[in-house]
N, C-alpha and C positions, 0 to 999 in steps of 0.2 A: 400664241396660236395666231396664224394669219387669218384674214377675212375669208380667203379661199378655203382654208382648212376648216374654219367654223361652218362654212356653207356645206362642206362634205359631212361634218358631224351632224348638222341639222337634217341634211338629206337622209342620212342613215337612220336617225331616230324617227323621222317621218315615215320612211319606208317600213321600218319595223312596226310602227303603229298601224299603217295601212295593212300590213301583213296580218296583224291581230284581227282586224275587221274582216279580212278575207277568210281567216280561220273560223270566225264566228259564222260567216255565210256558209262555209263548208259544213260546219256542224249542223246548221239549220236544215241542210239538204239530206242529212242522214235520218232515216226512218227506223224506228224501233221494229225489230222483227225481221228486217231485211238482212241478208248475209253481210257481215261486216266487211269482208274483203271486197265484195262487189260495190259496197257503198264508197269505199276508199278508191278503188280502181276507176270508178266512173264519175268521180266528183271533180268537176272542172275547177270549182272554187279552190279546192285543196291544191291543185297543181299551180294555179296562179299565185296562191299564197306562198308556196314553196319557192317559186321562181322569184318573187319579190324579196323573200328572205335571203335567197341565194345572192341576188344582186347587192342587197344591203351588206351582206357578209363580205363580199369581195371589196366593196368600197371601204368598209371598216378596216379590213386587213391592210389595204393600200394606204389608208390614212395613218394607221399605227406605225407605218414605216417612218413617218415624219413627226408624229405628235406623241408625247408621253402619255401612257395609259392613264396615269393619275390626273392628267389634265382633260383628256377626252372622255373618259368613262362617266364622270358625273353627269354629263349631258344626257346619257341614256335615261336618267331619271325623268327627263321631260316627257317620256312616253306615258308616264302616269297622268300627264296633263292632256296630251294629244289623243290618246285612246278614248277617254270618255267623251271628248268633244266630237271625234269622228263617229263614235257609237251613237251619239245623239243625232248628228246630222244625217248619217247614212242608215242607221238601224232603227232610229226613232226611240232610242232608250232615253230614260229620264235623267236629266242633270239635277244634282242636288247641290245645295249651298256648300256641303262638305267637300265636294269635288273642287270647288274654287278655293276654299280655305286651304285644303291640302296642296293644291297646285301652287298657291302663293308661298307656302312653306317650302315646297320643293324648289321653286325658283330661287328663293332666298338661299337655300342650302347649296344649290349649284353655284350661285354667285359667290358665296363664301368659300366653297371648296376649290374653285378654280382661281380665286384671288383676283377677280375682275373688278375694276380695270387693273391690268398689270402696271406696276410702277417701275 
């Protein structure tokens, strides 16, 4: 995988992670008792989240034209690291030590699964 392709993989994972934060913001705006269809139709956060996911999907599909899925896909696991960090910074959610321990294991798993550095 080239550096450029790696940048596109990381962009995609970050975009998907940001999308999760946007989905959470969309969920926060929904009020119990209000008509569900109205909540969805008038939820700007939801539309932004879907747009971010759409862009991430397009980049991912274009990337897969040049990179093997078995090489690119393990990087998606990095979202398990990025989402809690973004949730902490943007939503004020608590970070626990388990998040960092799990992230370390995930990073190790990605490193092992992609065989980095390639020889």
